[in-house]
N, C-alpha and C positions, 0 to 999 in steps of 0.2 A: 498839865497846864491849867492855870486858874485865871478866869477873867473876872475883873472887878469893875462894875459899872458905877461911875460917879456922875449921875445925871446922864447927859447925852454922851459924855466922853468916857474913854475906857483905858484901863491898864491891863496888861497881860503879864503873868508871872510864870516863868518857865524853868523847870529843873531839868538837868541832864541835857543841855543844849548840844553837846558834842562839838562845840566850837573851840578853835584854838586861836592864838594871837594872830595868825595869818588869815583866819576866816573873816568874812565880811557879812554883816547882817544889817540891812537897811529896810525900813518900811516907811513909806511916805507919811509925813505928819506925825511921826512918833520919835521920841527920844529913846535910845536903847542904852541901858546900864547893864554891863556884863561883868561877871567874875569868871575868868578862865582858870582852868586847873593850874596850880602852882608849877607843876613840872612841864607845862606846855603841851601835853598830850590831850587827845580828844576823849576824855571820860569825865563824868561828873559835870561840872560847870553849871552856872545859873544865869538867868537874864531877867530883867524887868523892863517891860516896854510900857511907856506912858505917853498918851497923846500930848503933843506939844501945845494943845489948846488948854491944858490944865497947868495952872501955875504950880510949879514944884521946884524943889532944890535938892540936889544930890547930897546924900549923906556918904560918909566914908564907907567903902566896901569893907565887909568883915571877912577876913581871910586868914584862917588858921588851918592847920593840917586837917582837922576834922569838922570844920564848919566853913562853908562858903556862902556868902550872902551879898546880893546886890540890893541897895537901899536907896530910897528917895523919901521925901517928905512933902506933904501938902497941908493946906490950911482950909478947914471947912468951919464956917461960923466961929471963927477965932480959936478953933481947936487945932493944934498941930498933930497930924497923924503920920506916923512912919509907915511906909509900905516896904515889905521885904520879901524877896524871893530867895529861898535857901536850899542848899543841898548838903546832906550829911553823908559822906562816903560810907558804904557798907563795911569797908575794910578797916575802919577806924571807930573806936568807941569815943564817947565824949562824956565828961562828968557833969553832974548837976551844976557845979561851980562854973564850968565853961559855958553851959547853956544860960546860966544866970548872968554871966558877963556879957553875953551876946544881947540878952533882953535889955540890960542896962545901957547898952549902946544906942538903943532906940528911944523914942519919946514914950511918955506914959501910955498914950493911946496908939495902938499899932495894928496893922493887918499883916499877917505872915502866911505865906504859902511855902510849904516845905516838903521835900522828899527826905524822910527820916530813914529810909531803907529798913523799916521795921518789919519783922515777921512774927506772927502770932499763931498759936495753935487754933484759935477760933477762926482763922482765915485759911485753915487746911495746911498749915506748915507743921513740921514735926517738932519744932522747938520755938520758944519765945526769944526774941532779941529786943534790945533797947528797953530793958526793964526799968 
């Protein structure tokens, strides 16, 4: 989970929520933007929590087999900033073109928190993934 402080108000970006369409998540004075797993089961998923005291507008969720992203947008000093909470399933690879398409769906300025499910030898894994 990643907390982003915007002055006094806060957003939280959560990967692997384990929520399904029948799960409920409510936090007082927060809007919750969720992307549940396409097959309806509790694995993966992502959520973005943003204080309802922050003026924001929801962007379309980005949901393809290998990228799940909950998105919103805020404006600070006339600059539109996209905020995205992403999950990349470990069982699926993604191409640089798919990642580029995702970035193009956001504004030029963005904050992204993501679980890429990457493993690297420098982190004591036997192989590298997500090269």
